[in-house]
N, C-alpha and C positions, 0 to 999 in steps of 0.2 A: 492346628495352630502353627502351621509351617512358616508363616510369615514372621513369627517370632522365635523360631528354632535357634537362630545364631544370636549370641550376645553382640549387641550393637554398641560401638563406642560412640558416646555423645560428647560433644564439646559444651562447655559451660562458660558463662560470662565470667570474666576474671573478677575476682572479689567477692563473689556470692559464697563459693566454698569456704573461703577465708572467714567471712562474717559467720557463717553457720557453725564452722569448727570452733571458733572462738566462743560463741554462744554455747554450744555443747560442752566444751571444756569447762566454761564457767559454771554451768548448771551442775556438772558432776562435782566440781570442786566445792561449790557452795552448799549444795543441797544433797549430795550423795547420788550415787548411780540409780537407786531405786526410785527416789523422789524425782530425779531428772526424767526417768523413763516414764514415770505416771504423768508428768507434765506433758512430755512429749506425745503420749497417747491421747491425751485430751486435746492437744493441738491437731493431731490427725482427725479426731472426731469433729473439731471445729471446721477443719478443711472439708470434710464430707459434707457439711452443711452449707458451706460456701460453694461447692460444686456438686449439687445434687444430680442424681441420675434419673432418667426416665424409668417408669415402671417397667419391670422386666416380667415376662409371662413364664420364661423357662430358665433353667440354670445356664443354658448356652447364651441366652439373651443377656443375663446378668454378667457372665464372664466377658461377653463382647462389650458391654457398657463399662465395666471396670477397666478394661484394656484401652478402650478409646481415651478415657481420662488419664490413665497412666502414661499413655503415649504423649499426650499434651504435656505432661510434666517431665517426660524422659526419664521415668522411674522404673523402667522394665516392664514386666507383663505378669499376669497371674493365670493359672490354670485352676479351675474348680472341678472337684471330684465329689459328687454326691455319694453319700454312705447312708446306711439305715436311719441313723439318727443323727447325722452330721454332715457337714460339708468340709472337705479338705481343700485348703487354699495353698497352692504352691506358687510362690512368687520368685521370679527368675530375673536376672540381669539387673541386679542393684546398681545404682549409679555408684561409681568408685568415688572415693573421698579424695582429698587433696593431698594426702599423704602427711599432712601436718598433725592430723588427729589420728591416734591410734587406731588402726583398722577395726579392732573389736569393738571399740567404743563408737565408731561411725556406724558399723552394722547394727549394733544394739539400738542406737538412736533412730536408725531408719526403720528397724523392726518395730519399735515402739509406736512411731508415727503410723506406719502402715497398719498395725493392729487397730489403732484408733480410727483411721480412715475406713477400713473394712467394716469395723463395727458401726460406725455411723451409716454407711451405705446400706449394710444389711438391716439395720433397725428402721431405716427409711423405706425399705422395701417390705416391711411388715414383721420383720424379725423382733423377738422379744428383747426388751431392754435388759433382762437379767441374764440372758445368754451372752457369753463373753467370746470374743475371738482370741484364742490362746496360742502363743508361739510354742510349737512343739520341737522345732529343730532350726537352727542356725548354723550351717556348716561353712559360713563365709562366702557362699556363692548363691544359695537358695535359702529362702524362708519357708518353713512349713507351718501353717496354721490349721487350727481345727475350730470349726463354729458349730 
């Protein structure tokens, strides 16, 4: 994945990060962090349905399709690592927030959306509805999920 090895800085249309930041702050303030993250996970799942991926025959095909869509959103990229009974998903180059929202809250919100997005895409590829995409690590730069 050499084309994605460097973190790329993306520009964003003014106002969008402000709106998203205000919405995330409002969700956390009104519903609490746990409920806000559950809602954002659900929104990621809905986004997966809105942007379906073609059927992938291999893990490499699936990774390519994930990354084509993530590139469209300017949301970084993911590397998939198959294991015995799981797939590790390592998401890199998260879009930076607008600095108005606390960085940890921004990253947690994106992590929840991405978990929902990956869950929806994997389920659409034939994955079980009961199998969850679980965030195992958020170091502020990379998100590690297990499916």
